[in-house]
Structures are given as C-alpha cells and as structure tokens.
N, C-alpha and C positions, 0 to 999 in steps of 0.2 A: 724837076727831080722825079725819078722813078719812086714808086711806093716803097720798094725794098731799100733803096738808098735813103729815103726819108726816115724810115723806121730805124735803120742802122745808126743814123746821126742822132735820132731822138734817144736811143739807148745809150750812145756814147755820152750825150749830154746828161742823162740820168746818172751815169757812172761818175762823171765829173762833179755833179752836184752832191753825190753821196760822199765822194772823197773830200770835198770842200767843207763838209759838215764836221769832219774829224780833225782835231788838232794833231799835226804831225804828218798828215797826208795831203798832197797837193793835187788839185784838179788839173793843174798844168801838166803833171806827170801822166795822167790818164789821156789828156789830149795828145801828148807827145807819142806815147806808145801805141795809140790807136791810129796814128798817121794823119791827124787833122790839125796839128799844132800850127804849122806854118800857114795853112789855109785860114785858120782862125785869126792869126795875126794880120794877114792881108785883108781879110774881111773887115776887121775893126778898123784898120788903118784907112780903108777906103771911105769911111764915114768922115768926110771933111767938107770944107766950103765948096769944093769943085763939084760935089754931089748935087748941090742945089742948082748949079749951072746946068748940069746934065738933065736934071728934072725939068727945068724950065725949057730947054732947047730940044730935048729928045723924048721927053715923056716919062711916065711912071715905069714902064716896062724896062727901058734902058737903064734908068737909075736903079731899079730893083736888081738887075743883073750886075751892074757895076759894083754895088754894095754886097753882092752875094747874099742878099737879104733872106732868101729862102733858107739857106744853110744856117745863118745866124738865128733866125726866128725858131727854127726846128731845134737847134742846139740849146738855145735859151729856155725853150719850153721844157726840154728834158731836164735841165738843171733846176728849173722852178719846181717840177714835179717832185724831184728828189728832195729839195729843200723843204717843200711843204709836207711830204709824206714820210720821209726818212729821219727828220730831225728828232722826233719823239722816239722812234725805234732805236736809232743808233745811240741816243742818250741812255735809253734803258739798257741796251746791251753792254755799253761801256761801264755802266754802273754795276750791273749784275753778273756779267760774264766777261770781264776785262781781258783775261789772259788769252783765250782763244781769238778774240777779236783783234787785239793788238798783234798777235802772232800772224794773223791773216794780213794785216796791213804791213807788217814787217817783211813778210814774204813778197808781197806785192811790190814794195819799194826796192827790195834787194834784187829781185829779178829785173825791175825797171832799169837799174843801173846798167845791167848787161845789155839791155835792149837799146837804151839811149846812146851808150858809147859806140854802138855799131853804126851810128849815123855819121861818124867821122869819115871824111874822104881821104885823109892822110893820117899817118901816125908818126909822131916825132917826140924826141925827149923834151923839147921845149914846152910841151903841153903839160908836163908833170907839175911845174910850179902853179899853173892855172888851176889844175885839179885840186892841189893842196889849198889854194886860196879859197876856192869854192867850198871845199869841205870844211875849212876852218871857219869861214863866215857863217855857213849854215849851222854849224855846231854852236857857235857863239850865240846866234839868234835863238836857237831852240833851247839853249840852257839859260836864257835870260829869265829873271824872276818876274812873273806877272805883276802888274801894277794896279793900284786902286786909282781910278780916274773918274772924271765927272760924267754924268748921264745927260748933260745938256745936248740939244740937237746939233749944235755946231761941232761938238766933239764926236757925235755919232757920224756926221758927215765926213769929218777928217779921218775917223777909223775906217770907214768904208773905202776912202780914197787910198789909204796906205795898204789895207788888207788886200785889195784887188790886185795891186802890183805884185804881191807875193803869190796870190792865187794863180796868176798866169805863168809863174816860173816853176818849172818842174823841180821838186825837191824842197821848195819853200812853202810851207803851209799858211795860207791866208787865215785859216781858223786859229792857228797858233799865234799869228800876229795879233789877232783880236784878243787872244788870251793874255798876251803880254800887255796889250793896251787896256786890259780889264773889262773888255766888252763882249767876250765870247758868250757867257751865260746870259747876258742882257739881250743880245741879238737873238739867241736861240729861244729865249722866252718870248720875244716879240714875234717870232715865226709861229710858236705854239699858240699865242693869244690873238694872232692876226692884228697886231698893232700897226695899222696902216700908216699912221704918221711917222713912227719910228722907222718902219721898213721903207717908206718912200724916201726919207732923208738919207737913209743908209744906201739905198739904190742909187740915188743922185751922186753920192760921194763915190761909189764904185764906178759909175759911168764916167765921172770927171777924171778919176785916176787912171781908168782903163784907156780912155782916149789919148791921154797924155803919155802914158808909160809905154804903150804898145809900139809906138813909132821908134822908140829907143831900142827896144828888143829886136824889132824888125831890121833896123839898121845894122846892128851887130851880127844878126844871122846872115845878112847879105854880104857884109864886108869882112867878117871874121868868123865864118861858119864853124870851122873845126874848133877854134878856141872857145866859141860860145857853147858848143856841145859839150866840150870838156868841162867848162865851168858849171853847166847845169848838171853834169854827172857828179861833180864834186858837191853840189848843193844836195843831191840825193844821198850821197855817202855820209855827209855831215849830219843829215837829219835822222839817220838810223838810230843813234843812241836814244833819241827822244821817244821812239815808238817801240823800244825794247819791251817785251811782254812783262818782265819781272822787275819791278821797281819798288823802292821803299821810300817813305817820306823822309826828307832831310830838313824841311823848313815848314812849320805849321803855324798859321796865324789864327789867333783867337778873335772871332767876330761875334757880333750880336746873335747870329744864327748858330753859333758853335764853332768848333775847330775847323779850319779850312786848310787843306794841303795846297801849298803854292809852289813847292819845289820837291822834286823826287830824284833819286839816284838809281841808275841801272845796276842790278846785281845778278849773280848766277842763281839758278833755281834753288840750290841747296841753301844758299845764304838767305834767299827769300823766305824759305820755310823756317829757318832759324830765327829770323827777325820778326816774322808776322804770324807764325804758327798756322799758316794757311796752306791749302792744298796747291801745289804748283801746276796741277793739271797738264802734266807733260804730254799725255797722249793727245788731248784736245789741242795743245799748243803746236805739236808736230803736224797734226791734221790741218790746222789753220795756216800754218806756214807753207805747207805743200800746196794747199788750195790757192793761196795768194800767188805763189810762183807759177802754178799751172795756168792760172787765169791770164797772167801777163804773157806767157809763152803762147797761149791760144790767140790772144789779141795780136801778138806780133806776127803770127803766121796767117792771120786772117787777111783777106784782100784789102789793100789800102785804097781809100777813095782818091779820085783825081782832084786836081786843084779846083775844077769846077765840075759840077754834076748837073 
C-alpha cells in the first residue's frame, strides 16, 4: 500500500472508531460512505480455514494478500486509536455540550441517508416496503429501554458478539446495543482504566460475532444488492429520532448512585426550553448540523479506494 493510501485508511478507521463510541451512530455508516464497506466485508470474510491452506502451500505473502491483511490491520489500528483516545473526550462532550455534538451526529447520519441510497443500481416501488421495514426495525431497537445485566465475563463476551453485528451495519449503532444490554458504561470504563481482562473477553466476543455475521451480510450484498442498500438506508432513517439533539427524560431509574435517565423523548427546541429551562443552543446546533452534513458530502466526493490497494 502506498503511504497516502495507508494514511487515508487509518483516518477512516479512526472515524469509524469515533462513531462506534457514540450510542446512535454507526461505524458501519462511516465505512459505507467512505467507500470501504464492501472491501471490509470481503476482507473479514476471507479469514477462514482456506487461509491456513494458502499459508501452508504458498507462504505468508500470498496469505497476507488473500486476507487483505494490510488493509484490515491499518483500519483496526485507526479504530483502536479512536477508542483509546476519544472515549474520554466524547464522553466529556456528550455530558457537557450535548446539543452541538448530537446535532453534528444528526447531520452526519441525515446526509449519509442520501449518500447510501445512491448506491442503488435500480429504483423500483417494491423497495419501499423494505425501506419501511428497515426504518421500523431500527426505530424499535433504538427506542428500547436499556436493561440492567450481569457483569460476568460470559455476558461481556456475549455483548461483544451481539454489538459487533450492529456496528458493521450502517444505521444500527453497536454502542446503543451495548446500552440496551446495560454494558455501554461498563465497557467505556474498561477502556478508560485499561482493564485488559474485560477488554480481551469483549474483543474475543466481537471477533466471534464478526466472523459469523459478516458472511450473511456479504451474501445479501451479492444476491440482493439494491434491497440490502434500501434496508440499510431504512436503518439509518429509523435511527434518527435517537440522535435528535433536543430530548427530555421520560423514564428515570433511582439507583444507588442517584437518579439515572434510561429513556428519553425527542421534542422541539421550544418544548425543550419549557420542560428543562435550559438554553437550546440553536446557533451551535445549526453549526453542528451543517458541519456533519458537509463532512459526509466531502467524504462522498473524495476518491474511493479500489477493492485492493
């Protein structure tokens, strides 16, 4: 890989990692709009028993190329950099400046809907029900109430396997799946504290889920490309209410550490002011929205990498 190509993929990995930290935003969306989604699926799918045969018969260089390992390693490095460095920053921003940050993510996902639907090769009315199913499913998932769940390692493994399936789908946030499973704060704390045991078990769960699920997604992309794109577009549309900047609590749980908001409802800015007596920060919200949309547009117009570099 050329140096520029490697740097570009590293940055895209960092963007995916940053997105995966935030509940409601999908790293799969970033992969899709930056033109590396199908390459990522193919690279992961190539990690199978036949790779060992290639390694034995043709050597490391051929096996490395077959697995597109340079691409995967660079991308994963970028994701790891973001998870390690941005978890604390994004947690701080979401706690202290939520409206501009959620506006940015709302603009990012909204513009991504336009970018992703352009991937269709045909347009037909029978794609509308698929769009509605995708939107309805994503809306139902994102509106689910987060649960209190065990902190045992077996459940950490299971959470990783389930969440990674969502992380690879544009529009379905793996972080929010962790929130539903009651493990988002737990995993974020593990990253902050470098809890290697928890992180290793979680990573193994992610790896297991990823190697299993990616083949299913790749199959649908090959056999039912346009319907799959429409379904993913629906996923993104359905996730938009969850990342609406102005939300008010609708369900609060009393815990040993104090009140905990576990469900919110999207409202208009004026209703937000009436119910919370807080500044709606409209100027910063518009700025964040436009910045998110412009970022997606710029990524869409940027040169897309080839299947192999």
